[in-house]
C-alpha positions in Angstrom: 24.2 63.5 -194.9 24.8 59.7 -194.4 23.9 58.2 -191.1 25.8 55.4 -189.4 24.6 53.6 -186.2 26.5 51.6 -183.6 26.4 47.9 -184.5 24.0 46.0 -182.2 26.1 42.8 -182.2 28.7 44.5 -180.0 25.9 45.3 -177.5 25.2 41.6 -177.0 28.9 40.8 -176.6 29.2 43.6 -174.0 26.1 42.3 -172.2 27.5 38.8 -172.0 30.9 40.1 -170.6 29.2 42.3 -168.0 27.0 39.4 -166.8 30.0 37.1 -166.5 32.0 39.7 -164.6 29.0 40.4 -162.3 28.6 36.7 -161.6 32.4 36.4 -160.9 32.2 39.3 -158.4 29.3 37.7 -156.6 31.0 34.3 -156.5 34.2 35.8 -155.2 32.5 37.8 -152.6 30.6 34.6 -151.5 33.8 32.6 -151.5 36.2 35.0 -149.8 33.9 37.0 -147.5 31.8 34.3 -146.0 33.2 35.2 -142.6 31.7 38.8 -143.0 28.2 38.0 -144.2 27.0 41.6 -144.1 29.8 42.8 -146.3 29.4 39.8 -148.6 25.7 40.6 -149.1 26.3 44.3 -149.7 28.9 43.6 -152.3 26.8 40.9 -154.0 23.7 43.1 -154.1 25.6 46.1 -155.3 27.3 44.1 -158.1 24.0 42.6 -159.2 22.2 45.9 -159.2 25.0 47.6 -161.2 25.3 44.7 -163.6 21.5 44.4 -164.2 21.1 48.2 -164.6 24.0 48.4 -167.1 22.8 45.4 -169.2 19.1 46.2 -169.1 19.0 50.0 -169.4 22.2 51.8 -169.9 23.8 49.9 -172.8 20.6 49.7 -174.9 19.9 53.4 -174.4 23.5 54.2 -175.3 23.4 52.1 -178.5 20.1 53.6 -179.4 21.4 57.2 -179.0 24.8 56.7 -180.7 24.8 57.9 -184.3 27.4 59.2 -186.7 26.5 61.6 -189.6 29.0 62.2 -192.4 28.8 64.4 -195.5 31.5 66.0 -197.7 32.0 68.9 -195.2 31.7 67.6 -191.7 31.5 64.6 -189.4 29.1 64.7 -186.5 29.0 62.3 -183.6 25.9 62.2 -181.4 26.0 60.1 -178.2 24.9 60.1 -174.6 22.3 58.6 -172.4 21.6 61.1 -169.6 23.8 63.9 -171.0 23.6 64.2 -174.8 27.0 65.0 -176.5 27.3 66.3 -180.0 30.8 66.5 -181.5 31.6 67.9 -184.9 34.8 67.9 -187.0 35.3 69.3 -190.4 36.5 66.8 -193.0 39.1 69.4 -194.1 40.7 69.4 -190.6 41.3 65.6 -190.4 45.1 65.0 -190.6 45.1 61.2 -190.5 42.7 58.4 -189.8 43.2 55.2 -187.8 41.0 52.1 -188.1 41.0 49.7 -185.2 39.6 46.2 -185.7 39.6 43.4 -183.2 39.8 39.7 -183.8 36.5 38.4 -185.1 35.4 42.0 -185.6 32.9 41.0 -188.3 31.1 38.9 -185.7 31.6 41.2 -182.6 31.1 44.7 -184.1 34.2 46.0 -182.2 35.4 48.3 -185.0 36.6 51.8 -184.3 37.8 54.8 -186.3 39.9 57.5 -184.8 40.0 60.8 -186.7 42.9 62.9 -185.7 43.1 66.6 -186.3 45.2 69.5 -184.8 44.2 69.8 -181.2 41.8 66.9 -181.0 40.4 63.6 -182.1 37.1 62.0 -182.7 36.4 58.4 -182.0 33.7 56.6 -184.0 33.0 53.4 -181.9 31.2 50.1 -182.4 30.8 50.3 -186.2 30.0 47.4 -188.4 32.9 46.2 -190.5 31.2 47.4 -193.7 30.5 50.8 -192.2 34.0 51.2 -190.9 35.5 50.4 -194.3 33.1 52.8 -196.1 33.9 55.7 -193.7 37.6 55.0 -193.9 37.7 54.9 -197.7 35.6 58.1 -197.9 37.7 60.1 -195.5 41.0 58.7 -196.8 40.0 59.8 -200.3 39.2 63.3 -199.0 42.7 63.5 -197.4 44.4 62.3 -200.6 42.5 64.8 -202.7 43.4 67.6 -200.3 47.1 66.6 -200.3 47.2 66.4 -204.1 45.6 69.8 -204.4 48.1 71.2 -201.8 51.1 69.7 -203.8 49.8 71.2 -207.1 49.4 74.6 -205.6 52.8 74.5 -203.9 54.6 73.4 -207.2 52.6 75.6 -209.5 
């Protein structure tokens, strides 16, 4: 079973974005709520606490726990920080695969694969570009082989 991990470069990008949004919330509360100093301080402290907790603890723990395991029979996704989630999908049940890449995805690590099956989908998030291409080609080859076998059995 091959193991794929979430790309750590996307962690740093998300940290930067969260810190910028936190700073913007603090600045806006200071600018617009200066006539209500108690509310301004409550919002500023709450935004700072949530931002620091998310950047310092939650995101690193999430990226450490996120893992994808793939073999010829099944795909397993293990994620979660406080509540561990294990999702499993058989490779045979995958109907189609969607790869999502963002601009500069090689630098940001924002690459996603969506595996669609009857009645559900499985999202593999924050993959490196190389891992995304490897998983996509592996599963796509399995789908093509299965369809070719189905066409042979239907015609023969």
